[in-house]
N, C-alpha and C positions, 0 to 999 in steps of 0.2 A: 503495499499499500504506499502511496507516495502523497506528501503534503502539496497541494495545489500550489501554494505560493513558492516553493523552493525546488519541487521535483525530486527531493531526496526521500528515502525509504524510511518509513517510521515503524520501529520495532512495534509488533502487537503486543508482547509482554516483555516489560523491562527488566530483564535478568531474572524472572522468576523461574524456577525449575520444578518439574513434578518427578518424584521418583515413585515409582510402583514396584512392589516386591510381590504381589501376588497374594499377599495375606490381608486379612479383613481385621478391623479394629474391633475388639470385643464389644459387644452391645450396640454395633452401628446398625444391625437390623432392627433393633427396637427404636432407635432414632429415626429410622427409614420410616417406620411405621407410623410414629408421631408426627413427623413432617407431612406424610401422606393424609393423615387424618385431619391435620390443622388445614390444609390446603382444601380438603373437601368441605370442612366446616365452613371456611371463608367462602367458597363458592356458593354454598347453600344459603348463607347469610345474604350474599349479594343478590342471588335469585328472589329471595323473599322481600328483602328490604329496599333494593333499587329497582328491581324489575317488576315487583308485586306479583310474582307467580311462584307455585311449588318448586321445590328443588328439581333440577333436571334429573332424568333418569339414567345417567351415565357419569362415571367418575370424572372429577374435575381434571381438566387439561387433556382430555382424550377425545 
C-alpha cells in the first residue's frame, strides 16, 4: 500500500510479529464461548431496541 502524497510504501503492521506454536491457551475455549454469547446478546438487544423486532433466528455475524 502506498501513501498518495509520497508514493512510498506504508507498512501494514509496524514491527508487530505473531508467533504461533500450535498450542492453545488454557481456558481460551471458555473465553471464546463468552465472547460469542456477548456478541449474540448485543445483536439481540439491537434487534429489539433499535429495530423494534424480535431477535433474528440466526447467530450474530453469520
